[in-house]
C-alpha positions as CSV (number, residue, x, y, z in Angstrom):
1,X,6.0,58.5,136.3
2,X,9.3,58.5,138.1
3,X,9.5,57.3,141.7
4,X,10.9,59.7,144.3
5,X,14.4,58.7,145.3
6,X,15.3,58.7,149.0
7,X,18.8,59.5,150.2
8,X,19.0,56.0,151.6
9,X,18.5,54.6,148.1
10,X,21.7,56.2,146.8
11,X,24.6,53.9,145.9
12,X,27.1,53.6,148.7
13,X,29.9,55.3,146.8
14,X,27.8,58.3,146.0
15,X,26.5,58.5,149.6
16,X,30.1,58.6,150.9
17,X,31.2,61.2,148.4
18,X,28.2,63.5,149.2
19,X,28.8,63.2,152.9
20,X,32.4,64.1,152.7
21,X,31.7,67.0,150.4
22,X,29.4,68.5,153.0
23,X,31.8,67.7,155.9
24,X,34.8,69.3,154.3
25,X,32.7,72.5,153.7
26,X,30.5,72.7,156.8
27,X,33.2,71.8,159.4
28,X,35.6,74.6,158.3
29,X,35.8,77.2,161.0
30,X,34.2,79.9,158.9
31,X,31.2,77.7,158.0
32,X,30.4,75.4,160.8
33,X,28.1,77.7,162.7
34,X,26.0,78.8,159.8
35,X,23.7,75.9,159.4
36,X,24.2,73.6,162.5
37,X,20.8,71.9,162.3
38,X,21.6,70.7,158.7
39,X,25.0,69.4,159.7
40,X,23.5,67.6,162.7
41,X,21.0,65.8,160.5
42,X,23.7,64.8,158.0
43,X,26.0,63.5,160.7
44,X,23.2,61.6,162.4
45,X,22.3,60.0,159.1
46,X,26.0,59.3,158.4
47,X,26.4,57.6,161.8
48,X,23.5,55.2,161.1
49,X,24.6,54.5,157.6
50,X,28.3,53.9,158.3
51,X,27.5,51.5,161.2
52,X,25.4,49.5,158.8
53,X,28.2,49.4,156.2
54,X,31.5,49.1,158.1
55,X,33.3,47.2,155.3
56,X,33.3,50.4,153.2
57,X,35.3,52.6,155.5
58,X,38.7,51.2,156.1
59,X,40.6,54.5,156.2
60,X,40.2,58.2,157.1
61,X,42.7,60.8,156.0
62,X,44.1,63.0,158.8
63,X,46.1,65.8,157.4
64,X,47.9,68.3,159.7
65,X,49.2,71.4,158.0
66,X,51.3,74.4,159.0
67,X,50.4,76.0,162.4
68,X,47.5,73.8,163.3
69,X,45.2,75.2,166.0
70,X,42.5,73.5,168.1
71,X,39.9,74.9,165.7
72,X,41.5,73.0,162.8
73,X,41.5,69.8,164.9
74,X,37.8,69.9,165.6
75,X,36.7,68.7,162.1
76,X,39.1,65.8,162.4
77,X,37.8,64.8,165.8
78,X,34.2,65.0,164.5
79,X,34.9,62.9,161.5
80,X,36.7,60.2,163.5
81,X,34.1,60.1,166.3
82,X,31.4,59.6,163.7
83,X,33.0,56.3,162.8
84,X,33.9,55.1,166.3
85,X,33.3,51.4,166.6
86,X,33.9,50.8,162.9
87,X,37.0,49.0,161.6
88,X,39.0,52.1,160.8
89,X,42.6,52.9,159.9
90,X,44.1,56.4,159.8
91,X,46.2,57.8,157.0
92,X,48.2,60.5,158.8
93,X,49.9,63.3,156.8
94,X,51.8,65.9,158.6
95,X,53.4,69.0,156.9
96,X,54.7,71.8,159.0
97,X,57.5,74.1,160.1
98,X,59.4,74.7,163.3
99,X,59.8,72.5,166.4
100,X,57.5,74.5,168.7
101,X,54.7,74.5,166.3
102,X,55.1,70.9,165.4
103,X,55.2,69.8,169.0
104,X,51.9,71.5,169.6
105,X,50.4,69.9,166.5
106,X,51.7,66.5,167.4
107,X,50.3,66.6,170.9
108,X,46.9,67.5,169.5
109,X,47.2,64.8,166.9
110,X,48.3,62.2,169.4
111,X,45.2,62.8,171.6
112,X,43.0,62.1,168.5
113,X,44.7,59.0,167.1
114,X,46.0,57.1,170.1
115,X,42.8,55.0,170.3
116,X,42.7,54.1,166.6
117,X,44.4,51.9,164.2
118,X,46.9,53.3,161.7
119,X,47.4,52.4,158.1
120,X,49.8,55.1,156.8
121,X,52.0,57.8,158.2
122,X,53.6,60.7,156.2
123,X,55.8,63.4,157.8
124,X,56.8,65.7,154.9
125,X,58.6,69.0,154.6
126,X,59.3,69.3,158.3
127,X,62.4,70.7,159.8
128,X,63.0,68.3,162.7
129,X,61.9,64.8,163.6
130,X,62.4,65.2,167.4
131,X,58.9,66.5,168.1
132,X,57.5,63.3,166.6
133,X,59.2,61.1,169.3
134,X,55.8,60.5,171.0
135,X,54.4,59.2,167.7
136,X,57.3,56.8,167.1
137,X,57.2,55.5,170.6
138,X,53.5,54.9,170.3
139,X,54.1,52.9,167.2
140,X,56.7,50.7,169.1
141,X,54.5,50.3,172.2
142,X,51.3,49.5,170.4
143,X,52.2,47.2,167.5
144,X,48.7,45.9,167.2
145,X,47.3,49.3,166.3
146,X,50.1,50.3,163.9
147,X,50.0,48.0,160.9
148,X,51.4,50.3,158.3
149,X,51.4,49.7,154.6
150,X,52.7,53.2,153.7
151,X,55.4,55.2,155.5
152,X,56.9,58.5,154.3
153,X,59.5,60.7,155.9
154,X,61.2,63.3,153.6
155,X,63.1,66.5,153.5
156,X,64.0,66.8,157.2
157,X,67.0,68.7,158.5
158,X,69.9,67.2,160.4
159,X,69.6,67.6,164.2
160,X,71.9,67.0,167.2
161,X,70.0,64.0,168.5
162,X,69.5,62.4,165.1
163,X,71.0,59.1,166.2
164,X,68.3,58.6,168.9
165,X,65.4,59.6,166.6
166,X,66.7,57.4,163.7
167,X,67.0,54.5,166.1
168,X,63.4,54.9,167.1
169,X,62.3,55.1,163.5
170,X,64.2,51.9,162.6
171,X,62.7,50.1,165.5
172,X,59.2,51.2,164.5
173,X,59.8,50.1,160.9
174,X,61.0,46.7,162.1
175,X,57.6,46.1,163.6
176,X,55.9,47.0,160.3
177,X,57.5,44.7,157.7
178,X,54.3,44.7,155.8
179,X,55.0,48.2,154.4
180,X,54.7,48.3,150.6
181,X,55.5,52.0,150.0
182,X,58.4,53.5,151.8
183,X,60.0,57.0,151.5
184,X,62.9,57.8,153.8
185,X,66.3,59.6,153.8
186,X,68.9,56.8,153.2
187,X,70.6,57.5,156.5
188,X,67.4,56.4,158.3
189,X,67.9,52.8,157.0
190,X,70.8,50.5,157.7
191,X,71.8,48.1,154.9
192,X,71.0,45.2,157.3
193,X,67.4,46.4,158.0
194,X,65.0,43.5,157.2
195,X,62.5,45.9,155.6
196,X,64.9,46.5,152.7
197,X,64.7,42.9,151.6
198,X,60.9,43.0,151.4
199,X,59.6,46.4,150.4
200,X,58.5,46.6,146.7
201,X,58.4,50.4,146.4
202,X,61.3,52.5,147.8
203,X,62.1,56.2,147.5
204,X,65.3,57.6,148.9
205,X,65.3,61.4,149.5
206,X,67.7,64.0,150.8
207,X,70.7,61.8,150.1
208,X,73.7,63.3,151.9
209,X,76.3,60.6,151.3
210,X,76.5,58.6,148.0
211,X,78.1,55.6,149.8
212,X,75.0,55.4,152.1
213,X,72.6,55.6,149.1
214,X,74.3,52.8,147.2
215,X,74.6,50.7,150.3
216,X,70.9,50.9,150.8
217,X,70.1,50.2,147.1
218,X,72.4,47.2,147.0
219,X,70.3,45.5,149.7
220,X,66.9,46.3,148.3
221,X,66.8,42.9,146.5
222,X,63.0,42.8,145.9
223,X,62.3,46.4,145.1
224,X,60.2,46.9,142.0
225,X,59.9,50.7,142.0
226,X,62.9,52.8,143.0
227,X,63.3,56.6,143.1
228,X,66.5,58.3,144.2
229,X,66.9,62.0,144.9
230,X,70.4,63.3,145.2
231,X,71.2,66.6,147.0
232,X,72.5,69.1,144.5
233,X,75.6,70.1,146.5
234,X,76.7,66.5,146.9
235,X,76.5,65.4,143.3
236,X,80.3,65.7,142.8
237,X,81.1,63.4,145.7
238,X,80.4,60.5,143.4
239,X,83.4,58.7,142.0
240,X,83.5,55.6,139.8
241,X,85.4,53.5,142.4
242,X,82.7,54.1,145.0
243,X,80.0,52.2,143.2
244,X,80.2,48.4,143.5
245,X,78.3,46.3,140.9
246,X,74.7,45.6,141.9
247,X,72.0,43.2,140.7
248,X,68.4,44.2,141.2
249,X,66.4,41.4,139.5
250,X,62.9,42.6,140.5
251,X,63.3,46.3,139.6
252,X,60.9,47.5,136.9
253,X,60.7,51.3,137.4
254,X,63.8,53.4,138.2
255,X,64.0,57.1,138.5
256,X,67.0,59.4,139.3
257,X,66.2,62.9,140.3
258,X,68.6,65.9,140.5
259,X,71.4,64.0,138.9
260,X,74.5,64.8,136.8
261,X,77.0,63.0,134.6
262,X,78.6,61.6,137.7
263,X,75.4,60.0,139.0
264,X,74.9,58.3,135.6
265,X,77.8,56.1,136.6
266,X,75.3,54.4,139.0
267,X,73.3,53.2,136.0
268,X,76.4,51.6,134.5
269,X,77.0,49.7,137.7
270,X,73.5,48.3,137.9
271,X,72.2,45.1,136.3
272,X,68.5,45.4,135.8
273,X,67.3,42.4,133.7
274,X,63.6,43.2,134.1
275,X,63.6,47.0,133.8
276,X,60.5,48.5,132.2
277,X,60.9,52.3,132.7
278,X,63.7,54.7,133.3
279,X,63.4,58.3,134.4
280,X,66.2,60.9,134.5
281,X,64.9,64.2,136.0
282,X,66.8,67.3,136.7
283,X,69.9,66.4,134.8
284,X,72.2,69.3,135.3
285,X,75.8,70.1,134.3
286,X,77.9,70.8,131.2
287,X,75.9,70.0,128.1
288,X,78.9,68.4,126.3
289,X,79.8,66.2,129.2
290,X,76.2,65.1,129.7
291,X,75.9,64.3,126.0
292,X,79.0,62.1,126.2
293,X,77.7,60.5,129.3
294,X,74.4,59.6,127.6
295,X,76.2,58.0,124.7
296,X,78.5,56.1,127.0
297,X,75.5,54.9,128.9
298,X,73.8,53.5,125.9
299,X,77.0,51.8,124.7
300,X,77.9,50.2,128.0
301,X,74.5,49.3,129.5
302,X,72.9,46.4,127.7
303,X,69.6,46.5,129.6
304,X,68.9,50.1,128.5
305,X,67.9,48.9,125.0
306,X,65.1,46.8,126.6
307,X,63.2,49.7,128.3
308,X,59.7,50.5,127.2
309,X,59.3,53.8,128.9
310,X,61.8,56.7,129.0
311,X,61.6,60.1,130.8
312,X,64.2,62.8,130.2
313,X,62.8,65.8,132.1
314,X,64.5,69.0,132.8
315,X,67.6,67.5,131.1
316,X,70.5,69.4,129.5
317,X,71.2,66.8,126.8
318,X,71.9,68.3,123.4
319,X,69.7,67.1,120.6
320,X,72.2,65.0,118.6
321,X,73.0,62.4,121.3
322,X,69.4,62.4,122.2
323,X,68.4,61.3,118.7
324,X,71.3,58.9,118.6
325,X,69.9,57.3,121.8
326,X,66.3,57.0,120.6
327,X,67.5,55.1,117.5
328,X,68.8,52.4,119.7
329,X,65.7,51.9,121.8
330,X,63.6,49.5,119.6
331,X,61.1,48.5,122.3
332,X,60.2,52.0,123.5
333,X,56.5,52.6,123.8
334,X,56.3,55.7,126.1
335,X,58.6,58.7,125.7
336,X,58.7,62.0,127.8
337,X,61.0,64.8,126.8
338,X,61.5,67.9,128.7
339,X,64.4,70.0,127.3
340,X,65.1,73.3,125.7
341,X,67.3,71.5,123.2
342,X,64.4,69.6,121.6
343,X,63.4,71.1,118.2
344,X,61.8,70.0,114.9
345,X,64.8,67.7,114.3
346,X,63.5,65.3,116.9
347,X,59.9,65.2,115.4
348,X,61.3,64.8,111.9
349,X,63.5,61.9,113.0
350,X,60.5,60.2,114.6
351,X,58.3,61.0,111.5
352,X,60.2,59.1,108.8
353,X,61.8,55.8,108.2
354,X,65.6,55.5,108.6
355,X,67.2,54.9,105.2
356,X,70.2,53.2,106.8
357,X,68.4,50.8,109.2
358,X,65.3,50.3,107.0
359,X,62.7,51.0,109.8
360,X,61.1,53.6,112.0
361,X,62.9,55.2,114.9
362,X,61.3,53.7,118.0
363,X,58.8,51.6,115.9
364,X,56.6,50.6,118.8
365,X,56.2,54.2,120.1
366,X,52.6,54.9,121.2
367,X,52.7,57.9,123.6
368,X,54.9,61.0,123.5
369,X,54.9,63.9,126.0
370,X,56.8,67.1,125.3
371,X,57.4,69.2,128.5
372,X,58.9,72.7,128.4
373,X,60.1,72.2,124.8
374,X,59.8,75.8,124.0
375,X,61.6,75.6,120.7
376,X,59.1,73.0,119.4
377,X,56.3,74.4,117.3
378,X,52.8,73.0,116.9
379,X,53.1,72.4,113.2
380,X,56.1,70.1,113.9
381,X,54.1,68.1,116.4
382,X,51.1,67.8,114.0
383,X,53.4,66.6,111.2
384,X,54.7,63.9,113.5
385,X,51.2,62.8,114.4
386,X,50.2,62.6,110.7
387,X,53.2,60.7,109.7
388,X,53.0,58.1,112.5
389,X,49.2,57.6,111.9
390,X,48.8,57.9,108.2
391,X,52.0,56.2,107.1
392,X,51.9,53.4,109.6
393,X,50.0,50.3,108.3
394,X,47.1,48.9,110.2
395,X,48.5,45.6,111.4
396,X,48.9,43.8,114.6
397,X,51.8,45.3,116.6
398,X,54.7,43.0,116.8
399,X,54.0,41.0,113.7
400,X,56.6,40.9,110.9
401,X,55.7,42.9,107.8
402,X,59.3,43.5,106.8
403,X,62.2,41.1,107.1
404,X,63.7,41.2,110.6
405,X,61.7,44.3,111.5
406,X,58.6,44.4,113.9
407,X,55.6,46.2,112.6
408,X,55.3,49.7,113.9
409,X,52.6,50.9,116.2
410,X,50.4,53.9,115.7
411,X,50.6,56.9,118.0
412,X,47.7,57.0,120.4
413,X,48.6,60.1,122.4
414,X,51.0,63.1,121.9
415,X,50.9,65.7,124.7
416,X,52.3,69.2,123.7
417,X,51.6,72.1,126.1
418,X,49.0,70.1,127.9
419,X,47.1,69.3,124.7
420,X,46.6,65.9,123.1
421,X,47.5,66.7,119.5
422,X,46.4,63.2,118.3
423,X,42.9,63.8,119.6
424,X,42.7,67.3,118.2
425,X,43.9,66.2,114.8
426,X,41.4,63.3,114.6
427,X,38.5,65.5,115.8
428,X,39.1,68.1,113.1
429,X,39.4,65.4,110.4
430,X,42.9,66.5,109.3
431,X,44.2,63.0,109.1
432,X,43.1,60.7,106.3
433,X,43.3,57.0,107.2
């Protein structure tokens, strides 16, 4: 006979998940008056439980959206007040529109959070930073309450008093050198800022001037993950002479977004001895020029042949230089292709051994993702899966089964139109091993 289970006997993780599921639903303006007695009981139980388990609740997400009203703030106040007295940090995310609306939102938010500790701050897709002056000054005046590990500011418009706001942000960041995840427009950071020499994850967005972007990158000596977003209208400002050589010894993951053949020059100027993955997303321009740039990149960048993960998404490379590049990446394990140019030629090249080189193209390849490859048919992908599973011997990856050639790896995952073709093929028994 089973013993009845009390709510107090539930595991802590389940208890927390159940509570927040109720809170998200019951505290919405259209629901919060329907069953108030039930909500009161849940909140009372939550208060007793969380005070007895303070170590579990280190963060509460405070998310402010477009045109926030006092009714929208009420659930946030309730949620925070329930945990008053517990060691709590706030993860603040603000997404909004114009200056008047944002000012109103920020004042409401400031009244809620000024008594609590902060862990993260995100101000995304806003038009101006000026209304957030009160938030930045609070960070400067209360360093003990603002120990940020994550800071994100992105996609803001230029404003007349930008120098003053940027100076406030720089000063606030200088008091939070423990930040491990940073997203900012490059003009917000000066190359001499001490945070640049310590942050492991950096994302530069809304880059207006290429010289500013490269000046920031050059000083990020310890960055391990770097993402750079170029503004489309400024791509053609980039010239070869404007990029000084740069060594980033700790960088493992690098992504360029909204780039062109000119921005590829940046890769030729970088020395990345420990690079693991490279992503080129939104590569626009003349197909012929881009293809020449890709070949030139492979010829002139020695570290490129050592990458294990490559993403070419929304890229306008033609198929011939793409295949030429893949044949020169012997350590590649993870490949993502998103291009109209990809056809069955790519899958056929990956499905058979090269007669000239004597081995497989990308012999260690384990995962492939095809995105928006509309000219690629399912039968081509299935043929690739069968070849790289059936014809690849079952040996330890990396061991030598042929002279001077590492043993190939079997494909574990192939995503095509959001489907895992490897899993489907195995489940139907179409592959004989």
